[in-house]
N, C-alpha and C positions, 0 to 999 in steps of 0.2 A: 490362651484358648483361642481358637480360630474364629474369625468373623462368620456369623451365620450366612449361609448362601441360599438364595432362592432356588426353587426347583423349576426346571423348564421342560415343556412338553411340546414338540413340534408336530403340526398337522398341515395337510394341504389346505389352502384357503377355502376350498369348497367343503371341507370337513370341519371347519372351525365351529360353526353353530351346533353341529351334532356333538362334537367333543365337549363343548361347554355345557350343553343340555345333559349329557351323560354324567359329567362330573357334578353339576349342581344337584342332580337327582340323588347323588350320593353324599351331599353335604360339603362339596369343595367348589370354590369359585376362584378363578385366577385373579390376582391383584392387578395384573396388567397383561396386555397383548401387544407383541411387537411383530414386525415383519423382518425376517432375516434377509441377507444379501441374495439368497436363492429364491425369495418370494414366499417362503413358508410362513405360516402363522405360528408364533411361539407363545404359548400360554405360560405365564410366569406366576408361580405360587409363592406366597410368603415363606420364609424359612420356618421349618417346623422342628420341634425337638424330636430326637430319635424315636421316642415312644409313640409319636403321632405320625411319623413318616410312613410307617407300614400301611396305615389306612389310606393315605394318599396314593401310594404305589398300587395298592389293591384296586383303587377306584379309577386309575388311569385307563382309558379306552385303548388298549394296545392295538386293537383291530383298526384304529384310525391313525395310528402313529405314522409319521412320515420318516422317522428314523428309528433304528433299533440299536440300543446300547445304553450304557450308563457312563456319565461323565462326572468326575469328582473335581471340584475346584472351580475357580472363577477367572481363570486366565484366558486371554484371547485364544481362539475365536469364540469361547463360550461365555465371555463376560457380557454383561448387559449394562445399559445406561444406569440401571437401578443399583448396580454393584459399586458405583463410584460416587 
């Protein structure tokens, strides 16, 4: 079985507080926040089982997203310090 992988959601630094507030109002808080090489704030959420992932995806403030797309796996450049 594959190792559980955290979920990442990138926002512009000026949208970080709004994204966190949006998510917390829906019951989700990031376990960590990192800055990527491009200066984006990356909200990192603990790995969730498949049956709970839908709720997180529904809660994500897509209107604040700095990136659009879905990435599967934890290989560079998508790996985090938390993955190792």
